[in-house]
KEVOPA-430994 format. One line per 2 residues: number of its first residue (from 1); their letters; for each residue x, y, z of N, C-alpha, C. Coordinates in steps of 0.05 Angstrom, whole numbers. Layout:
<recs>
NUM	A	X Y Z X Y Z X Y Z; ...
</recs>
This chain:
<recs>
1	MN	-122 375 -1752 -112 349 -1741 -84 353 -1738; -64 368 -1752 -41 377 -1746 -41 390 -1719
3	FI	-52 408 -1709 -55 419 -1686 -55 399 -1665; -74 382 -1669 -77 360 -1644 -54 346 -1643
5	LI	-42 336 -1663 -15 318 -1661 7 339 -1650; 9 360 -1654 28 374 -1645 24 379 -1614
7	AV	0 380 -1607 -6 387 -1575 -2 361 -1560; -9 339 -1573 -2 315 -1560 29 306 -1557
9	IV	43 318 -1579 71 315 -1577 86 330 -1555; 79 357 -1556 84 376 -1538 84 369 -1507
11	LG	56 361 -1501 51 349 -1476 66 327 -1466; 69 311 -1488 84 285 -1479 112 294 -1472
13	AI	123 307 -1487 155 317 -1484 157 334 -1459; 136 349 -1451 134 363 -1426 135 340 -1404
15	GL	116 319 -1406 116 302 -1384 141 283 -1381; 152 277 -1402 179 263 -1405 198 278 -1392
17	IA	202 304 -1395 220 324 -1385 216 324 -1351; 191 327 -1345 183 332 -1315 194 306 -1301
19	AI	180 282 -1314 192 257 -1301 221 254 -1293; 236 260 -1318 267 256 -1312 276 277 -1292
21	VL	261 300 -1292 275 317 -1268 266 308 -1242; 245 294 -1237 238 286 -1215 252 263 -1203
23	FA	259 246 -1221 274 220 -1217 300 227 -1208; 314 251 -1222 338 259 -1211 338 274 -1187
25	AS	319 286 -1181 311 304 -1152 313 278 -1132; 299 258 -1139 294 237 -1118 319 221 -1112
27	KK	337 216 -1134 363 208 -1125 380 225 -1116; 378 249 -1119 392 271 -1107 389 277 -1077
29	FA	367 281 -1073 357 290 -1047 343 262 -1032; 349 240 -1042 336 216 -1027 343 213 -996
31	VY	329 208 -976 335 200 -953 334 176 -947; 355 161 -936 362 134 -932 348 128 -903
33	ED	327 106 -901 318 98 -877 328 71 -874; 337 63 -855 349 38 -846 324 22 -842
35	PR	326 -3 -855 301 -22 -858 298 -33 -826; 315 -27 -814 314 -43 -786 296 -28 -768
37	IA	293 -4 -776 273 16 -760 243 4 -763; 239 1 -786 212 -15 -790 206 -40 -776
39	QV	229 -57 -771 226 -81 -758 226 -80 -729; 243 -58 -721 240 -55 -690 210 -42 -682
41	SE	197 -26 -701 177 -15 -695 152 -37 -695; 156 -57 -711 138 -81 -712 142 -96 -686
43	LL	160 -94 -672 163 -106 -647 151 -89 -623; 157 -67 -625 143 -48 -602 112 -51 -603
45	PG	101 -45 -577 72 -47 -575 52 -28 -590; 68 -6 -597 48 11 -617 33 31 -601
47	AN	35 30 -574 17 47 -559 22 79 -561; 48 84 -571 50 116 -571 48 132 -548
49	CG	54 122 -527 48 134 -498 71 158 -496; 95 155 -507 110 175 -498 129 168 -473
51	GC	121 146 -459 133 136 -437 165 132 -437; 170 127 -464 199 122 -467 217 149 -468
53	GF	205 170 -473 215 195 -472 217 206 -506; 201 191 -523 205 196 -548 178 203 -560
55	PG	173 214 -579 151 217 -593 137 194 -609; 132 175 -593 116 154 -607 138 130 -611
57	CS	125 107 -618 145 79 -621 164 83 -644; 156 100 -666 172 105 -689 198 120 -679
59	GM	193 142 -662 218 154 -655 237 137 -635; 224 119 -620 235 100 -608 255 84 -618
61	AD	239 70 -642 253 50 -658 279 63 -675; 274 87 -682 299 104 -690 323 103 -674
63	AL	316 116 -645 333 119 -628 348 88 -622; 334 66 -618 347 43 -615 364 32 -634
65	VK	358 39 -661 375 31 -683 398 53 -681; 397 74 -678 423 91 -678 438 86 -653
67	GA	425 77 -632 442 66 -605 453 45 -615; 445 24 -630 456 -4 -632 483 2 -652
69	DA	476 24 -671 499 31 -688 523 44 -673; 517 59 -651 535 71 -632 551 50 -614
71	GS	538 26 -608 548 4 -594 536 1 -571; 509 17 -564 502 9 -535 469 23 -541
73	IE	453 10 -528 421 16 -522 417 22 -492; 437 21 -476 433 25 -450 416 52 -441
75	GL	397 49 -426 380 70 -422 359 73 -436; 353 60 -453 327 56 -473 312 35 -469
77	SC	288 42 -460 271 21 -448 240 26 -460; 228 9 -466 196 13 -471 185 4 -447
79	PV	172 22 -432 154 15 -404 132 -3 -411; 120 -1 -433 97 -12 -442 102 -47 -447
81	GG	124 -50 -463 130 -77 -474 145 -93 -451; 162 -75 -435 175 -85 -415 200 -101 -423
83	AE	212 -122 -404 232 -137 -412 233 -157 -433; 207 -163 -439 203 -185 -461 208 -169 -485
85	TM	194 -152 -493 196 -134 -519 226 -126 -519; 237 -112 -499 266 -105 -502 283 -128 -510
87	GK	278 -148 -501 295 -175 -504 291 -182 -534; 271 -180 -544 268 -181 -577 280 -163 -589
89	VA	277 -138 -583 295 -119 -596 322 -120 -599; 335 -128 -573 360 -128 -572 372 -159 -590
91	DL	353 -179 -591 364 -199 -608 363 -192 -636; 341 -174 -645 344 -165 -671 367 -148 -678
93	LG	375 -133 -658 397 -111 -662 425 -120 -659; 430 -150 -646 450 -161 -637 463 -148 -613
95	MA	443 -137 -595 457 -122 -575 448 -137 -548; 464 -132 -529 453 -145 -499 447 -118 -481
97	IA	426 -125 -465 410 -106 -449 416 -115 -421; 416 -93 -402 415 -99 -370 386 -104 -364
99	NS	382 -125 -347 360 -129 -336 347 -108 -318; 328 -89 -328 318 -65 -310 292 -76 -293
101	EP	295 -66 -268 277 -68 -251 250 -59 -257; 226 -72 -253 200 -57 -258 193 -38 -247
103	MV	181 -15 -257 171 5 -243 142 7 -240; 132 31 -220 104 31 -219 98 56 -213
105	AV	74 68 -220 68 95 -209 57 92 -180; 63 114 -164 56 114 -135 47 142 -132
107	VR	21 148 -118 8 171 -115 16 181 -82; 35 202 -86 43 210 -64 30 228 -48
109	CN	2 223 -41 -14 240 -27 -34 220 -10; -39 224 13 -55 207 34 -76 225 41
111	GT	-80 251 31 -103 267 39 -128 263 32; -137 243 47 -172 233 32 -188 255 47
113	CE	-215 250 40 -237 268 52 -236 266 82; -229 245 93 -228 244 120 -206 257 137
115	HR	-183 262 120 -160 281 133 -161 304 126; -171 312 101 -171 340 95 -201 352 91
117	AK	-210 372 106 -232 378 103 -234 401 81; -262 406 67 -267 425 48 -266 450 59
119	IA	-256 473 47 -259 497 57 -273 519 36; -274 505 7 -287 521 -12 -298 503 -32
121	EY	-318 514 -53 -334 499 -66 -324 508 -99; -314 492 -112 -302 500 -140 -323 490 -160
123	AG	-328 516 -182 -349 515 -199 -341 516 -225; -319 516 -231 -305 520 -258 -303 494 -272
125	LR	-286 497 -293 -281 471 -303 -268 447 -288; -284 425 -290 -273 403 -270 -251 390 -282
127	TC	-227 402 -281 -203 389 -288 -181 395 -267; -162 380 -265 -137 386 -243 -121 409 -253
129	AA	-118 413 -278 -102 430 -291 -119 462 -282; -143 458 -292 -157 491 -288 -159 496 -258
131	MH	-165 471 -241 -168 477 -212 -140 487 -202; -118 478 -208 -95 485 -197 -90 513 -209
133	AC	-94 520 -235 -93 550 -240 -106 569 -227; -129 563 -214 -148 580 -199 -134 585 -171
135	GA	-116 564 -159 -113 568 -130 -104 540 -119; -112 543 -96 -108 513 -75 -125 496 -78
137	GE	-144 501 -91 -172 479 -94 -192 485 -73; -199 465 -66 -225 461 -49 -218 454 -21
139	TA	-191 446 -15 -182 445 13 -159 462 16; -149 459 46 -129 483 50 -102 474 42
141	CG	-97 450 31 -74 442 22 -69 449 -4; -47 469 -11 -41 478 -39 -17 459 -53
143	FG	-15 433 -41 4 414 -55 -10 388 -58; -24 379 -45 -44 357 -46 -56 348 -73
145	CL	-70 321 -76 -85 316 -100 -115 337 -100; -120 340 -124 -143 356 -129 -166 337 -135
147	GC	-159 314 -144 -184 297 -145 -201 294 -169; -195 312 -191 -210 312 -214 -204 290 -233
149	GD	-186 278 -235 -177 254 -249 -165 261 -275; -147 276 -274 -130 282 -301 -113 258 -309
151	CA	-106 246 -286 -84 225 -290 -102 200 -300; -124 199 -289 -139 176 -303 -145 178 -330
153	EA	-155 202 -336 -158 204 -367 -136 205 -386; -109 208 -376 -88 205 -390 -76 180 -389
155	CQ	-82 164 -370 -75 135 -371 -91 116 -398; -77 104 -414 -87 89 -436 -91 59 -428
157	FD	-85 52 -403 -87 23 -394 -107 20 -370; -119 37 -367 -138 39 -341 -129 29 -318
159	AI	-106 40 -316 -90 27 -290 -90 53 -264; -105 72 -268 -108 89 -249 -137 100 -246
161	KV	-149 100 -223 -176 112 -220 -178 131 -195; -198 148 -195 -197 164 -170 -222 148 -153
163	NP	-217 142 -130 -232 132 -110 -255 152 -101; -279 145 -105 -300 169 -101 -302 172 -70
165	ET	-296 152 -55 -301 156 -26 -275 172 -15; -256 167 -22 -231 181 -12 -225 207 -27
167	GV	-229 207 -58 -221 229 -72 -193 228 -76; -179 206 -77 -154 207 -83 -148 183 -101
169	PE	-131 184 -125 -127 165 -142 -117 138 -134; -120 118 -143 -110 94 -135 -101 77 -156
171	VD	-72 64 -158 -61 53 -178 -64 22 -177; -73 11 -202 -71 -16 -202 -45 -26 -212
173	EE	-31 -38 -194 1 -45 -204 1 -67 -222; -23 -86 -225 -23 -105 -246 -25 -92 -273
175	KC	-37 -71 -279 -44 -58 -301 -26 -35 -310; -15 -28 -287 8 -4 -294 32 -14 -310
177	TS	37 6 -330 60 1 -346 84 19 -341; 78 34 -324 99 51 -319 106 72 -345
179	CG	87 79 -353 90 96 -382 96 121 -375; 89 135 -347 91 160 -342 72 181 -352
181	AC	49 172 -363 27 190 -378 16 203 -352; 7 193 -327 -3 205 -303 15 219 -297
183	VK	40 212 -293 58 232 -281 66 260 -293; 56 262 -321 58 284 -337 30 299 -336
185	AC	15 282 -331 -16 296 -333 -21 310 -304; -5 301 -279 -15 313 -254 0 342 -255
187	PR	-14 368 -247 -4 394 -252 9 396 -223; 7 379 -203 21 384 -176 43 364 -174
189	GI	51 346 -186 72 334 -190 73 310 -166; 48 301 -159 42 282 -134 45 253 -146
191	IE	50 248 -169 49 218 -179 83 214 -190; 94 193 -181 119 189 -187 124 162 -193
193	LR	145 155 -208 147 127 -217 170 114 -200; 164 95 -188 184 88 -167 187 56 -170
195	KK	209 41 -162 212 11 -166 193 -7 -150; 183 -23 -168 159 -39 -156 166 -53 -131
197	GP	192 -59 -127 205 -75 -106 201 -102 -108; 217 -120 -91 211 -149 -89 187 -155 -75
199	KG	173 -169 -92 138 -180 -83 126 -155 -83; 128 -137 -97 114 -110 -100 115 -92 -73
201	RR	132 -101 -56 139 -80 -31 153 -58 -35; 144 -36 -21 157 -12 -28 149 9 -3
203	VY	168 24 3 160 42 24 166 71 13; 147 92 22 149 119 6 136 139 24
205	VS	145 162 22 129 188 39 102 195 22; 84 188 35 55 193 18 50 223 24
207	CV	68 244 17 58 275 23 80 284 6; 69 309 -4 87 329 -21 85 356 -8
209	NK	70 359 16 72 386 26 96 400 37; 100 421 28 126 435 34 120 456 57
211	DK	100 460 67 91 478 87 104 470 115; 110 490 131 124 484 160 102 467 173
213	GP	112 456 197 98 436 210 70 446 220; 67 464 235 40 477 240 20 484 214
215	AA	29 496 196 13 500 174 5 468 161; 22 452 159 15 428 146 -2 413 162
217	MK	2 414 189 -18 397 203 -44 408 203; -45 436 199 -74 450 198 -86 438 172
219	AC	-71 438 151 -85 432 125 -95 400 121; -75 386 133 -82 355 127 -73 339 160
221	AV	-87 322 163 -81 311 189 -58 288 188; -53 281 166 -32 263 159 -8 277 141
223	SC	0 298 141 20 307 127 46 304 138; 65 306 128 95 305 134 100 330 144
225	IG	114 334 171 117 360 182 148 362 180; 164 346 169 191 351 170 205 351 192
227	CG	195 331 213 207 333 238 239 318 244; 240 300 219 269 289 214 274 266 226
229	KC	254 256 246 256 228 258 260 207 240; 249 203 219 256 185 195 284 186 188
231	EK	296 205 183 320 207 169 338 197 195; 333 208 220 356 194 238 353 167 248
233	EC	328 153 239 327 127 250 336 113 226; 336 119 198 346 105 178 372 97 177
235	PF	382 70 177 409 62 179 424 61 151; 410 70 132 419 65 104 424 93 89
237	GA	414 115 101 418 139 91 399 141 71; 376 132 70 360 133 40 339 156 45
239	IT	336 169 67 316 191 75 330 217 80; 323 237 64 330 261 69 312 281 71
241	VE	315 301 86 288 323 95 298 348 83; 280 358 59 283 385 48 265 397 47
243	NN	263 425 51 242 442 46 214 435 68; 226 421 89 202 411 112 191 388 98
245	LA	203 372 78 193 350 71 213 326 70; 201 302 79 218 278 77 214 266 47
247	YI	239 253 42 238 238 16 256 211 16; 245 190 9 257 161 14 268 162 -18
249	DF	293 154 -19 310 149 -43 304 116 -47; 289 109 -64 287 75 -68 308 60 -81
251	TK	329 75 -90 353 62 -96 372 57 -68; 365 66 -47 380 61 -22 367 48 0
253	CR	336 51 -1 321 39 15 321 9 14; 321 -4 45 327 -34 44 300 -44 56
255	LC	276 -30 55 255 -39 69 254 -48 95; 270 -33 115 269 -45 140 244 -34 158
257	RK	235 -14 145 209 -1 157 209 12 184; 236 19 191 238 33 216 227 59 216
259	CV	227 70 192 220 99 187 187 102 196; 171 76 185 148 78 187 138 76 215
261	TV	153 69 233 147 59 265 151 87 278; 173 104 268 177 128 282 160 151 273
263	CP	149 152 252 133 173 238 112 184 257; 109 204 267 88 212 285 60 219 268
265	KK	59 226 249 34 233 233 31 206 216; 40 185 211 36 165 197 33 174 168
267	AI	55 189 161 55 198 131 72 178 112; 85 159 125 102 144 110 85 116 110
269	RD	84 102 82 67 83 72 83 61 70; 74 38 77 88 11 70 67 -7 56
271	VN	75 -14 31 55 -27 10 64 -59 7; 44 -76 10 43 -100 3 62 -118 23
273	FP	64 -106 49 82 -122 70 57 -141 86; 66 -161 92 48 -177 107 40 -167 134
275	TP	15 -170 144 3 -155 167 15 -174 191; 23 -157 208 37 -168 233 14 -181 249
277	PP	17 -205 261 -3 -218 275 -7 -200 302; -30 -201 308 -44 -187 331 -28 -191 356
279	AP	-22 -171 374 -6 -174 397 -19 -198 420; -10 -214 432 -21 -228 449 -35 -215 472
281	KP	-56 -228 483 -74 -209 503 -53 -220 530; -51 -197 546 -44 -204 570 -56 -223 588
283	KE	-40 -240 600 -49 -263 616 -59 -253 640; -81 -265 651 -94 -257 679 -76 -266 699
285	PA	-68 -253 722 -53 -261 744 -69 -289 755; -51 -311 760 -62 -334 769 -68 -330 796
287	EP	-87 -346 806 -96 -344 835 -71 -357 852; -62 -345 876 -42 -352 888 -53 -380 902
289	KP	-32 -400 900 -31 -425 912 -30 -425 942; -45 -441 954 -45 -440 983 -16 -453 993
291	AA	-6 -437 1013 16 -446 1026 17 -476 1036; 41 -487 1031 45 -513 1041 42 -512 1072
293	PK	27 -535 1084 28 -538 1114 53 -542 1124; 56 -531 1152 82 -533 1164 85 -563 1175
295	PE	111 -569 1175 112 -595 1188 95 -601 1214; 99 -586 1229 77 -588 1256 51 -593 1250
297	AL	40 -579 1230 15 -584 1223 5 -614 1213; 24 -626 1202 21 -654 1192 16 -675 1214
299	KP	28 -668 1239 25 -686 1262 -4 -692 1269; -13 -714 1276 -40 -720 1282 -45 -709 1309
301	EA	-73 -697 1309 -79 -687 1341 -85 -705 1358; -75 -701 1383 -84 -716 1402 -109 -718 1409
303	PK	-124 -739 1414 -154 -742 1416 -160 -726 1445; -179 -713 1444 -189 -700 1467 -203 -719 1485
305	PE	-201 -717 1509 -215 -732 1531 -243 -723 1530; -260 -746 1530 -290 -743 1529 -302 -736 1555
307	AP	-322 -722 1554 -331 -713 1579 -349 -736 1590; -348 -745 1615 -366 -769 1623 -392 -763 1623
309	KV	-406 -783 1614 -437 -781 1611 -450 -784 1637; -469 -762 1644 -484 -766 1666 -509 -775 1664
311	ET	-515 -797 1676 -545 -810 1667 -562 -797 1686; -585 -788 1678 -604 -777 1693 -624 -798 1703
313	PV	-629 -800 1730 -642 -821 1745 -674 -820 1733; -680 -842 1730 -709 -848 1719 -726 -856 1742
315	EK	-746 -841 1742 -767 -847 1763 -784 -870 1762; -781 -889 1778 -794 -913 1779 -820 -910 1791
317	KP	-839 -923 1774 -866 -921 1791 -869 -942 1815; -878 -935 1835 -887 -954 1859 -898 -978 1852
319	TK	-884 -1000 1857 -902 -1024 1849 -918 -1036 1876; -939 -1048 1870 -957 -1059 1888 -945 -1082 1899
321	PK	-946 -1090 1927 -935 -1112 1936 -953 -1138 1931; -938 -1158 1928 -955 -1182 1919 -967 -1192 1947
323	VS	-993 -1197 1945 -1005 -1210 1973 -1004 -1241 1961; -991 -1256 1982 -997 -1283 1981 -1024 -1291 1989
325	RG	-1030 -1317 1981 -1054 -1326 1994 -1057 -1331 2024; -1077 -1326 2031 -1082 -1332 2065 -1071 -1306 2079
327	AI	-1063 -1285 2066 -1052 -1265 2079 -1078 -1248 2075; -1080 -1228 2102 -1098 -1212 2103 -1085 -1182 2112
329	LD	-1096 -1165 2096 -1089 -1141 2097 -1098 -1124 2120; -1083 -1113 2135 -1094 -1096 2159 -1091 -1071 2148
331	TD	-1111 -1056 2153 -1112 -1027 2145 -1101 -1011 2163; -1097 -1025 2187 -1082 -1008 2208 -1055 -1004 2204
333	SS	-1041 -1011 2181 -1014 -1008 2174 -999 -1033 2184; -1008 -1052 2190 -997 -1077 2196 -1010 -1102 2183
335	IS	-990 -1116 2177 -997 -1147 2162 -990 -1166 2179; -1014 -1180 2176 -1010 -1205 2196 -1014 -1230 2176
337	IK	-997 -1251 2185 -998 -1272 2166 -1010 -1295 2182; -1024 -1307 2171 -1037 -1334 2193 -1024 -1356 2177
</recs>
């Protein structure tokens, strides 16, 4: 009985000492977490997409709180929540934020099945990363879209899908949150985040081919050939040509669309612009009007003299002489009257 009591007392003493040590260690090595981090995390959408540049919404919340303590949260933005979410966060932290223009993902490749013919058949793992590691892919263009849909798999908002007819991804700008997941997933870097633009209108070069003109034209019928016509035509200096490829700076572009008109390969796309009305048909030449009559022709013509009528003689039948009473006809050609 004494042994049991002693064991209980010893174990209780050991537990008490351990608790005291743990309590002291927790106080000594405690990590303070600002309660505002949890509050900001609740305001964020919780998508953990990484579009903000931080590993999840908790990392973004921590950066926002630290920025508020430093006096500015400029440059920190949640692409999924947008301006509404950032406004709530700024109110919570007592900060002011600048209104940032909405962004949208853009696929800079116009090499559809019609414009790029297949020259090989890929039989490996059907992902863009695997196909890109094996070489140029199934077409002659080593820069364009591979069409396996890695970007669509990476998008959590179902905003990008590969069109089976064209083989090129298409972005639904209503669903796109500009999180940048598709940009990171593309092994060839053909997807870019650009300003959505007023009324969703934007102009960009839909090509990333850096080959020289003849090689680029051989690979794709609508590839940029780096001719520089668009650069010379742009009055705002928004277009530069480097490595045989034109690029439009969306911060300088004023959407005049002059570059779209002069591009010989139709590699520059303009999105959401109104369709120009059809050109009027040329009018058929009007029939020449008859010339006005001369004054002389207006005078009445003098009447022409009529030719005299010639009456043809009508033959009269001989009438028998009337013989009066008492007259006797003489057959010897004489008539005697008694």
